[in-house]
C-alpha atoms as a printed R data frame, in Angstrom:
    type eleno elety resid chain resno       x       y       z
1   ATOM     1    CA   MET     A     1  26.777   7.498  14.756
2   ATOM     2    CA   ASN     A     2  23.620   9.078  16.090
3   ATOM     3    CA   ARG     A     3  20.262   7.500  15.528
4   ATOM     4    CA   PRO     A     4  17.904   9.534  13.308
5   ATOM     5    CA   GLU     A     5  14.659  10.780  14.734
6   ATOM     6    CA   LEU     A     6  12.853  10.221  11.446
7   ATOM     7    CA   SER     A     7  12.958   7.556   8.767
8   ATOM     8    CA   ILE     A     8  11.075   8.428   5.572
9   ATOM     9    CA   VAL     A     9  10.148   5.514   3.308
10  ATOM    10    CA   ILE     A    10   9.148   6.450  -0.239
11  ATOM    11    CA   PRO     A    11   8.369   3.879  -2.962
12  ATOM    12    CA   VAL     A    12   9.561   5.210  -6.317
13  ATOM    13    CA   TYR     A    13   8.167   4.256  -9.710
14  ATOM    14    CA   ASN     A    14   8.839   6.263 -12.886
15  ATOM    15    CA   SER     A    15   9.406   9.466 -10.893
16  ATOM    16    CA   GLU     A    16  12.783  10.606 -12.151
17  ATOM    17    CA   LYS     A    17  11.507  14.154 -12.735
18  ATOM    18    CA   CYS     A    18  10.155  14.484  -9.184
19  ATOM    19    CA   LEU     A    19  13.141  13.303  -7.159
20  ATOM    20    CA   ASP     A    20  15.284  16.459  -7.245
21  ATOM    21    CA   GLU     A    21  12.385  18.576  -5.999
22  ATOM    22    CA   LEU     A    22  11.446  15.900  -3.457
23  ATOM    23    CA   ASN     A    23  14.965  15.934  -2.023
24  ATOM    24    CA   ALA     A    24  15.056  19.734  -1.922
25  ATOM    25    CA   GLN     A    25  11.709  20.039  -0.133
26  ATOM    26    CA   VAL     A    26  12.477  17.307   2.400
27  ATOM    27    CA   ALA     A    27  15.868  18.840   3.217
28  ATOM    28    CA   ASP     A    28  14.286  22.276   3.628
29  ATOM    29    CA   ALA     A    29  11.317  21.016   5.663
30  ATOM    30    CA   LEU     A    30  13.445  18.965   8.077
31  ATOM    31    CA   LYS     A    31  16.180  21.452   8.929
32  ATOM    32    CA   GLY     A    32  17.433  20.714  12.421
33  ATOM    33    CA   ILE     A    33  15.926  17.206  12.451
34  ATOM    34    CA   ALA     A    34  18.089  14.115  12.044
35  ATOM    35    CA   TYR     A    35  16.491  12.021   9.336
36  ATOM    36    CA   GLU     A    36  17.093   9.328   6.764
37  ATOM    37    CA   MET     A    37  15.139   9.113   3.510
38  ATOM    38    CA   ILE     A    38  14.872   5.636   2.020
39  ATOM    39    CA   LEU     A    39  13.959   5.704  -1.667
40  ATOM    40    CA   VAL     A    40  12.824   2.286  -2.895
41  ATOM    41    CA   ASN     A    41  12.981   1.991  -6.673
42  ATOM    42    CA   ASP     A    42  10.272  -0.472  -7.719
43  ATOM    43    CA   LYS     A    43  11.956  -1.364 -11.030
44  ATOM    44    CA   SER     A    44  11.110   1.928 -12.712
45  ATOM    45    CA   LYS     A    45  11.173   2.123 -16.497
46  ATOM    46    CA   ASP     A    46  12.804   5.557 -16.521
47  ATOM    47    CA   GLY     A    47  16.044   6.787 -14.959
48  ATOM    48    CA   SER     A    48  14.772   6.861 -11.367
49  ATOM    49    CA   TRP     A    49  17.494   4.544 -10.055
50  ATOM    50    CA   GLN     A    50  20.316   6.589 -11.609
51  ATOM    51    CA   LYS     A    51  18.743   9.710 -10.126
52  ATOM    52    CA   ILE     A    52  18.586   8.072  -6.678
53  ATOM    53    CA   ILE     A    53  22.281   7.176  -6.922
54  ATOM    54    CA   SER     A    54  23.158  10.789  -7.763
55  ATOM    55    CA   LEU     A    55  21.069  12.091  -4.854
56  ATOM    56    CA   THR     A    56  22.928   9.877  -2.369
57  ATOM    57    CA   GLN     A    57  26.084  11.690  -3.472
58  ATOM    58    CA   ILE     A    58  24.496  15.061  -2.747
59  ATOM    59    CA   ASN     A    59  22.663  14.303   0.478
60  ATOM    60    CA   ALA     A    60  24.189  11.715   2.824
61  ATOM    61    CA   SER     A    61  20.836  11.309   4.568
62  ATOM    62    CA   ILE     A    62  19.442   9.535   1.490
63  ATOM    63    CA   LYS     A    63  19.551   5.774   1.045
64  ATOM    64    CA   GLY     A    64  18.534   3.961  -2.110
65  ATOM    65    CA   ILE     A    65  17.158   0.461  -2.607
66  ATOM    66    CA   ASN     A    66  16.716  -1.046  -6.063
67  ATOM    67    CA   LEU     A    67  14.375  -4.027  -6.428
68  ATOM    68    CA   LYS     A    68  15.116  -6.770  -8.953
69  ATOM    69    CA   LYS     A    69  11.550  -6.689 -10.320
70  ATOM    70    CA   ASN     A    70   8.413  -4.627  -9.913
71  ATOM    71    CA   ALA     A    71   6.838  -5.804  -6.664
72  ATOM    72    CA   GLY     A    72   4.019  -3.308  -6.145
73  ATOM    73    CA   GLN     A    73   3.663  -0.323  -3.842
74  ATOM    74    CA   ASP     A    74   3.011  -2.142  -0.558
75  ATOM    75    CA   ASN     A    75   5.807  -4.645  -1.196
76  ATOM    76    CA   ALA     A    76   8.207  -1.802  -1.960
77  ATOM    77    CA   ILE     A    77   7.158  -0.128   1.291
78  ATOM    78    CA   MET     A    78   7.887  -3.372   3.147
79  ATOM    79    CA   ALA     A    79  11.388  -3.362   1.640
80  ATOM    80    CA   GLY     A    80  11.937   0.179   2.924
81  ATOM    81    CA   LEU     A    81  10.498  -0.555   6.364
82  ATOM    82    CA   SER     A    82  12.925  -3.455   6.754
83  ATOM    83    CA   GLN     A    83  15.804  -0.953   6.588
84  ATOM    84    CA   VAL     A    84  14.602   1.859   8.863
85  ATOM    85    CA   SER     A    85  16.439   2.950  11.992
86  ATOM    86    CA   GLY     A    86  14.544   6.086  13.077
87  ATOM    87    CA   GLU     A    87  12.387   6.540  16.169
88  ATOM    88    CA   PHE     A    88   9.446   7.511  13.941
89  ATOM    89    CA   VAL     A    89   8.739   6.275  10.437
90  ATOM    90    CA   VAL     A    90   6.976   8.260   7.701
91  ATOM    91    CA   ILE     A    91   5.465   6.658   4.602
92  ATOM    92    CA   MET     A    92   4.599   8.934   1.682
93  ATOM    93    CA   ASP     A    93   4.303   9.030  -2.114
94  ATOM    94    CA   ASP     A    94   6.984  10.219  -4.506
95  ATOM    95    CA   ASP     A    95   4.924  12.676  -6.579
96  ATOM    96    CA   LEU     A    96   4.815  15.501  -3.976
97  ATOM    97    CA   GLN     A    97   1.052  15.341  -3.586
98  ATOM    98    CA   HIS     A    98   2.048  14.639   0.006
99  ATOM    99    CA   SER     A    99   3.921  17.767   1.056
100 ATOM   100    CA   PRO     A   100   7.227  17.202   2.899
101 ATOM   101    CA   TYR     A   101   6.432  20.363   4.870
102 ATOM   102    CA   ASP     A   102   3.607  18.456   6.575
103 ATOM   103    CA   ILE     A   103   5.936  15.793   7.969
104 ATOM   104    CA   THR     A   104   6.704  17.845  11.087
105 ATOM   105    CA   LYS     A   105   2.963  18.311  11.707
106 ATOM   106    CA   LEU     A   106   2.422  14.561  11.627
107 ATOM   107    CA   LEU     A   107   5.451  14.065  13.869
108 ATOM   108    CA   GLU     A   108   4.169  16.446  16.539
109 ATOM   109    CA   LYS     A   109   0.737  14.802  16.464
110 ATOM   110    CA   CYS     A   110   2.215  11.313  16.801
111 ATOM   111    CA   LYS     A   111   4.335  12.483  19.741
112 ATOM   112    CA   GLU     A   112   1.131  13.191  21.654
113 ATOM   113    CA   GLY     A   113   1.041   9.477  22.413
114 ATOM   114    CA   PHE     A   114  -0.358   7.838  19.276
115 ATOM   115    CA   ASP     A   115   1.140   4.806  17.553
116 ATOM   116    CA   VAL     A   116   0.067   5.946  14.087
117 ATOM   117    CA   CYS     A   117  -1.113   9.252  12.648
118 ATOM   118    CA   TYR     A   118  -2.739   9.335   9.211
119 ATOM   119    CA   ALA     A   119  -3.029  12.370   6.967
120 ATOM   120    CA   PHE     A   120  -6.610  13.231   6.074
121 ATOM   121    CA   PHE     A   121  -7.399  15.165   2.899
122 ATOM   122    CA   GLY     A   122 -10.737  16.930   2.697
123 ATOM   123    CA   GLU     A   123 -10.288  17.485  -1.039
124 ATOM   124    CA   LYS     A   124  -8.010  15.393  -3.211
125 ATOM   125    CA   LYS     A   125  -6.484  16.592  -6.474
126 ATOM   126    CA   GLN     A   126  -7.043  13.412  -8.479
127 ATOM   127    CA   SER     A   127  -9.441  12.013 -11.072
128 ATOM   128    CA   PRO     A   128 -13.126  11.586 -10.093
129 ATOM   129    CA   TRP     A   129 -13.053   7.808 -10.528
130 ATOM   130    CA   LYS     A   130 -10.169   7.587  -8.048
131 ATOM   131    CA   ASN     A   131 -12.199   9.595  -5.528
132 ATOM   132    CA   VAL     A   132 -15.087   7.152  -5.970
133 ATOM   133    CA   GLY     A   133 -12.638   4.271  -5.605
134 ATOM   134    CA   SER     A   134 -11.266   5.759  -2.381
135 ATOM   135    CA   GLN     A   135 -14.769   6.041  -0.936
136 ATOM   136    CA   LEU     A   136 -15.575   2.451  -1.922
137 ATOM   137    CA   ASN     A   137 -12.279   1.241  -0.474
138 ATOM   138    CA   ASP     A   138 -13.081   3.103   2.744
139 ATOM   139    CA   LEU     A   139 -16.499   1.436   2.991
140 ATOM   140    CA   ILE     A   140 -15.121  -2.042   2.304
141 ATOM   141    CA   ALA     A   141 -12.352  -1.527   4.884
142 ATOM   142    CA   GLU     A   142 -15.005  -0.731   7.491
143 ATOM   143    CA   ILE     A   143 -16.874  -3.943   6.688
144 ATOM   144    CA   PHE     A   144 -14.031  -6.377   6.106
145 ATOM   145    CA   LEU     A   145 -11.137  -4.952   8.149
146 ATOM   146    CA   LYS     A   146 -13.108  -3.400  11.018
147 ATOM   147    CA   LYS     A   147 -11.695   0.038  10.280
148 ATOM   148    CA   PRO     A   148 -13.124   2.693  12.614
149 ATOM   149    CA   ARG     A   149 -15.720   4.856  10.891
150 ATOM   150    CA   GLY     A   150 -14.296   8.214   9.897
151 ATOM   151    CA   LEU     A   151 -10.656   7.087   9.784
152 ATOM   152    CA   TYR     A   152  -9.117   7.614   6.335
153 ATOM   153    CA   LEU     A   153  -6.418   5.073   5.470
154 ATOM   154    CA   SER     A   154  -4.097   7.517   3.774
155 ATOM   155    CA   PRO     A   155  -0.836   6.464   2.066
156 ATOM   156    CA   PHE     A   156   0.701   9.468   3.879
157 ATOM   157    CA   LYS     A   157   1.242   8.547   7.534
158 ATOM   158    CA   ILE     A   158   3.689   8.389  10.419
159 ATOM   159    CA   MET     A   159   4.165   5.622  12.974
160 ATOM   160    CA   ARG     A   160   6.404   4.685  15.843
161 ATOM   161    CA   GLU     A   161   9.331   2.386  15.134
162 ATOM   162    CA   SER     A   162   7.756  -0.384  17.237
163 ATOM   163    CA   VAL     A   163   4.790  -0.492  14.841
164 ATOM   164    CA   ALA     A   164   7.084  -0.535  11.809
165 ATOM   165    CA   ARG     A   165   8.957  -3.510  13.257
166 ATOM   166    CA   LYS     A   166   5.703  -5.419  13.747
167 ATOM   167    CA   ILE     A   167   4.652  -4.651  10.169
168 ATOM   168    CA   VAL     A   168   7.898  -6.126   8.857
169 ATOM   169    CA   ASP     A   169   7.189  -9.331  10.797
170 ATOM   170    CA   TYR     A   170   4.377 -10.047   8.325
171 ATOM   171    CA   LYS     A   171   5.743 -12.530   5.786
172 ATOM   172    CA   GLY     A   172   2.770 -13.053   3.441
173 ATOM   173    CA   PRO     A   173   3.507 -12.526  -0.275
174 ATOM   174    CA   PHE     A   174   0.789  -9.842  -0.672
175 ATOM   175    CA   PRO     A   175   1.172  -7.378   2.216
176 ATOM   176    CA   TYR     A   176  -1.339  -4.606   2.816
177 ATOM   177    CA   VAL     A   177   0.373  -2.126   5.122
178 ATOM   178    CA   ASP     A   178  -2.809  -0.455   6.399
179 ATOM   179    CA   GLY     A   179  -4.453  -3.845   6.968
180 ATOM   180    CA   ILE     A   180  -1.452  -4.929   9.033
181 ATOM   181    CA   ILE     A   181  -1.561  -1.687  11.024
182 ATOM   182    CA   LEU     A   182  -5.242  -2.254  11.849
183 ATOM   183    CA   SER     A   183  -4.358  -5.720  13.156
184 ATOM   184    CA   ILE     A   184  -1.506  -4.375  15.303
185 ATOM   185    CA   THR     A   185  -2.911  -1.337  17.097
186 ATOM   186    CA   SER     A   186  -6.027   0.707  17.670
187 ATOM   187    CA   ASN     A   187  -4.087   3.682  19.017
188 ATOM   188    CA   PHE     A   188  -4.199   5.896  15.931
189 ATOM   189    CA   THR     A   189  -5.441   9.310  14.914
190 ATOM   190    CA   GLN     A   190  -5.533  11.510  11.826
191 ATOM   191    CA   LEU     A   191  -4.611  15.071  10.946
192 ATOM   192    CA   GLU     A   192  -6.255  17.118   8.206
193 ATOM   193    CA   LEU     A   193  -3.782  18.348   5.607
194 ATOM   194    CA   VAL     A   194  -3.901  19.806   2.090
195 ATOM   195    CA   HIS     A   195  -3.567  17.447  -0.863
196 ATOM   196    CA   GLN     A   196  -1.091  19.007  -3.290
197 ATOM   197    CA   LYS     A   197  -1.086  18.998  -7.072
198 ATOM   198    CA   ARG     A   198   1.055  16.277  -8.648
199 ATOM   199    CA   PHE     A   199   4.528  17.702  -9.376
200 ATOM   200    CA   GLY     A   200   5.018  15.726 -12.573
201 ATOM   201    CA   GLY     A   201   4.120  12.587 -14.476
202 ATOM   202    CA   LYS     A   202   0.856  10.697 -14.153
203 ATOM   203    CA   SER     A   203  -0.702   8.159 -11.837
204 ATOM   204    CA   ASN     A   204   0.646   4.633 -12.203
205 ATOM   205    CA   TYR     A   205  -2.722   3.146 -11.244
206 ATOM   206    CA   ASN     A   206  -5.355   2.661 -13.913
207 ATOM   207    CA   PHE     A   207  -8.808   1.260 -13.161
208 ATOM   208    CA   VAL     A   208  -7.893  -2.390 -13.790
209 ATOM   209    CA   ARG     A   209  -4.743  -2.238 -11.673
210 ATOM   210    CA   SER     A   210  -6.571  -0.482  -8.853
211 ATOM   211    CA   VAL     A   211  -9.276  -3.186  -8.825
212 ATOM   212    CA   SER     A   212  -6.589  -5.890  -8.801
213 ATOM   213    CA   VAL     A   213  -4.824  -4.304  -5.816
214 ATOM   214    CA   PHE     A   214  -8.170  -3.858  -4.058
215 ATOM   215    CA   LEU     A   215  -9.050  -7.559  -4.449
216 ATOM   216    CA   LYS     A   216  -5.623  -8.602  -3.177
217 ATOM   217    CA   HIS     A   217  -6.079  -6.467  -0.086
218 ATOM   218    CA   VAL     A   218  -9.589  -7.687   0.657
219 ATOM   219    CA   THR     A   219  -8.858 -11.385   0.179
220 ATOM   220    CA   GLY     A   220  -5.528 -11.107   1.975
221 ATOM   221    CA   PHE     A   221  -6.860  -9.824   5.289
222 ATOM   222    CA   SER     A   222 -10.431 -11.050   5.667
223 ATOM   223    CA   LEU     A   223 -12.551 -14.190   5.355
224 ATOM   224    CA   TYR     A   224 -15.711 -12.142   4.851
225 ATOM   225    CA   PRO     A   225 -15.743 -12.554   1.041
226 ATOM   226    CA   LEU     A   226 -15.871 -16.333   1.489
227 ATOM   227    CA   ARG     A   227 -18.669 -15.999   4.003
228 ATOM   228    CA   ILE     A   228 -20.601 -13.684   1.694
229 ATOM   229    CA   VAL     A   229 -20.463 -16.082  -1.271
230 ATOM   230    CA   THR     A   230 -21.487 -18.903   1.085
231 ATOM   231    CA   LEU     A   231 -24.571 -16.912   2.102
232 ATOM   232    CA   ILE     A   232 -25.314 -16.100  -1.551
233 ATOM   233    CA   GLY     A   233 -25.070 -19.785  -2.396
234 ATOM   234    CA   ILE     A   234 -27.419 -20.725   0.448
235 ATOM   235    CA   ALA     A   235 -29.896 -18.027  -0.621
236 ATOM   236    CA   ALA     A   236 -29.805 -19.150  -4.260
237 ATOM   237    CA   ALA     A   237 -30.272 -22.813  -3.316
238 ATOM   238    CA   SER     A   238 -33.146 -21.941  -0.967
239 ATOM   239    CA   LEU     A   239 -34.841 -19.831  -3.646
240 ATOM   240    CA   SER     A   240 -34.546 -22.657  -6.172
241 ATOM   241    CA   PHE     A   241 -35.949 -25.165  -3.662
242 ATOM   242    CA   PHE     A   242 -38.979 -23.074  -2.769
243 ATOM   243    CA   LEU     A   243 -39.705 -22.145  -6.393
244 ATOM   244    CA   GLY     A   244 -39.492 -25.797  -7.350
245 ATOM   245    CA   GLY     A   245 -41.909 -26.742  -4.582
246 ATOM   246    CA   TYR     A   246 -44.295 -23.978  -5.576
247 ATOM   247    CA   PHE     A   247 -44.398 -25.075  -9.237
248 ATOM   248    CA   ILE     A   248 -44.922 -28.746  -8.308
249 ATOM   249    CA   ILE     A   249 -47.827 -27.893  -6.009
250 ATOM   250    CA   ASP     A   250 -49.296 -25.544  -8.610
251 ATOM   251    CA   TYR     A   251 -49.097 -28.289 -11.258
252 ATOM   252    CA   LEU     A   252 -50.723 -30.930  -9.014
253 ATOM   253    CA   THR     A   253 -53.544 -28.688  -7.796
254 ATOM   254    CA   ASN     A   254 -54.287 -26.547 -10.862
255 ATOM   255    CA   GLU     A   255 -52.608 -28.605 -13.570
256 ATOM   256    CA   ASN     A   256 -50.722 -25.504 -14.689
257 ATOM   257    CA   GLN     A   257 -47.533 -26.156 -16.672
258 ATOM   258    CA   VAL     A   258 -44.646 -23.743 -16.306
259 ATOM   259    CA   GLU     A   259 -43.512 -22.446 -19.682
260 ATOM   260    CA   GLY     A   260 -40.690 -20.160 -20.649
261 ATOM   261    CA   TRP     A   261 -37.488 -21.633 -21.997
262 ATOM   262    CA   ILE     A   262 -35.851 -18.193 -22.182
263 ATOM   263    CA   THR     A   263 -36.375 -17.715 -18.457
264 ATOM   264    CA   LEU     A   264 -34.915 -21.150 -17.821
265 ATOM   265    CA   VAL     A   265 -31.828 -20.443 -19.910
266 ATOM   266    CA   LEU     A   266 -31.280 -17.084 -18.195
267 ATOM   267    CA   LEU     A   267 -31.586 -18.664 -14.757
268 ATOM   268    CA   LEU     A   268 -29.126 -21.391 -15.698
269 ATOM   269    CA   ALA     A   269 -26.662 -18.825 -17.024
270 ATOM   270    CA   PHE     A   270 -27.055 -16.714 -13.872
271 ATOM   271    CA   PHE     A   271 -26.547 -19.554 -11.411
272 ATOM   272    CA   ASN     A   272 -23.690 -21.089 -13.403
273 ATOM   273    CA   GLY     A   273 -21.991 -17.679 -13.411
274 ATOM   274    CA   LEU     A   274 -22.554 -17.460  -9.671
275 ATOM   275    CA   ILE     A   275 -20.951 -20.873  -9.183
276 ATOM   276    CA   LEU     A   276 -17.929 -19.906 -11.263
277 ATOM   277    CA   MET     A   277 -17.549 -16.670  -9.302
278 ATOM   278    CA   CYS     A   278 -17.593 -18.563  -6.009
279 ATOM   279    CA   LEU     A   279 -15.087 -21.106  -7.317
280 ATOM   280    CA   GLY     A   280 -12.849 -18.256  -8.492
281 ATOM   281    CA   LEU     A   281 -12.918 -16.633  -5.078
282 ATOM   282    CA   ILE     A   282 -12.136 -19.926  -3.360
283 ATOM   283    CA   GLY     A   283  -9.322 -20.435  -5.862
284 ATOM   284    CA   GLU     A   284  -7.924 -17.003  -4.954
285 ATOM   285    CA   TYR     A   285  -7.667 -18.037  -1.317
286 ATOM   286    CA   ILE     A   286  -6.153 -21.420  -2.202
287 ATOM   287    CA   GLY     A   287  -3.628 -19.682  -4.439
288 ATOM   288    CA   ARG     A   288  -2.631 -17.393  -1.588
289 ATOM   289    CA   ILE     A   289  -2.170 -20.394   0.686
290 ATOM   290    CA   TYR     A   290   0.042 -22.041  -1.947
291 ATOM   291    CA   LEU     A   291   2.197 -18.940  -2.412
292 ATOM   292    CA   THR     A   292   2.547 -18.509   1.350
293 ATOM   293    CA   VAL     A   293   3.496 -22.169   1.910
294 ATOM   294    CA   THR     A   294   6.064 -22.019  -0.904
295 ATOM   295    CA   ALA     A   295   7.474 -18.806   0.644
296 ATOM   296    CA   LYS     A   296   7.033 -16.513  -2.356
297 ATOM   297    CA   PRO     A   297   9.157 -13.446  -1.464
298 ATOM   298    CA   GLN     A   298   7.526 -10.059  -1.004
299 ATOM   299    CA   TYR     A   299  10.452  -8.420  -2.813
300 ATOM   300    CA   VAL     A   300  14.029  -9.085  -3.860
301 ATOM   301    CA   ILE     A   301  16.627  -6.354  -3.315
302 ATOM   302    CA   ASP     A   302  19.096  -5.984  -6.171
303 ATOM   303    CA   LYS     A   303  21.295  -3.122  -4.974
304 ATOM   304    CA   LYS     A   304  21.573  -0.626  -2.141
305 ATOM   305    CA   VAL     A   305  23.362   2.731  -2.113
306 ATOM   306    CA   GLY     A   306  24.055   5.223   0.635
307 ATOM   307    CA   TYR     A   307  24.467   2.611   3.344
308 ATOM   308    CA   GLU     A   308  28.257   2.692   3.536
309 ATOM   309    CA   PHE     A   309  28.461   6.373   4.478
310 ATOM   310    CA   ILE     A   310  25.523   7.608   6.502
311 ATOM   311    CA   SER     A   311  25.327  10.821   8.496
312 ATOM   312    CA   LEU     A   312  22.550  10.750  11.030
313 ATOM   313    CA   ASN     A   313  22.967  14.027  12.870
314 ATOM   314    CA   LYS     A   314  21.840  17.403  11.751
315 ATOM   315    CA   ASP     A   315  25.330  18.921  11.655
316 ATOM   316    CA   THR     A   316  26.616  16.513   8.995
317 ATOM   317    CA   ALA     A   317  23.431  15.469   7.234
318 ATOM   318    CA   ASN     A   318  24.510  17.307   4.082
319 ATOM   319    CA   GLU     A   319  28.191  16.422   3.741
320 ATOM   320    CA   SER     A   320  29.802  17.473   0.490
321 ATOM   321    CA   PRO     A   321  29.698  15.159  -2.536
322 ATOM   322    CA   LYS     A   322  33.522  15.148  -2.585
323 ATOM   323    CA   LYS     A   323  33.777  13.630   0.900
324 ATOM   324    CA   PHE     A   324  31.055  11.132   0.050
325 ATOM   325    CA   ASN     A   325  32.851  10.031  -3.132
326 ATOM   326    CA   GLN     A   326  36.178   9.695  -1.305
327 ATOM   327    CA   THR     A   327  34.536   7.415   1.256
328 ATOM   328    CA   GLN     A   328  32.864   5.352  -1.481
329 ATOM   329    CA   GLU     A   329  36.195   4.894  -3.293
330 ATOM   330    CA   ARG     A   330  37.845   3.755  -0.073
331 ATOM   331    CA   LEU     A   331  35.117   1.227   0.691
332 ATOM   332    CA   HIS     A   332  34.651   0.000  -2.881
333 ATOM   333    CA   PRO     A   333  37.900   0.538  -4.839
334 ATOM   334    CA   GLN     A   334  36.831  -2.028  -7.461
335 ATOM   335    CA   GLU     A   335  33.847   0.109  -8.466
């Protein structure tokens, strides 16, 4: 069995209508290249898993992983990365906004000697608030994760197998793949590509879910938020101290009494809110420590398909469904 040159990891969530076209485009784009495509079903609510099973019967280069519960995009990617065997590993979305025909471009760029090559999109076909969110995420990554200025942390990327193996070594319950990459290597580049229109369905990330994922990423890979709230606390305490001193001196020298109960109530509400925010942030870190110590799993694999009969060379990458089914019946007669 030959080793594939490419492993393609794609987290799948409610994308049943996209998978046939995804398979067709990948197969067409990678003619002559030995590849495996690992589709990780993140407990979709539609028929995505049944569709993945049917695709493994059509294309022997496809493998399917079904998770027991919805784990989130990065956790699903970690599940796929744990199963790769290719020399280079591609990570991309399932909605065809990342064109399979660009995979070879990323591959050639990575072969120039880079560990990771990100896709860069000058214009993205998505909602305005998501564009604003991407820009904010980019700014925060520069501050908290020491991301090089100008590098776009795209979900569409290619890396060497050695980097993928190091990513899988991370055992925290809330992985952030790009954050792990930034901690592993600085030998990366990016390639400008065209962001395609979504083939079908809608984005699975609303504003609240995007903010939740953002906070998990920030608090999972940086202590800067804790340091920021510490500085805010010091500044607030210092301001209160100096204002108190000023009013005492003013009262003793000019016998002026400070009035304004509304101002006092507002200040109390503000500083109490600030205290609760700081306690919440500290609690977030403590919660992460607890989940890490208790070994909360990143994901739990329920089923896998396509692993019993795998063709990894270009001459047999598209064996007939009949041969595939015969092999499956031989290996699993009880099914």
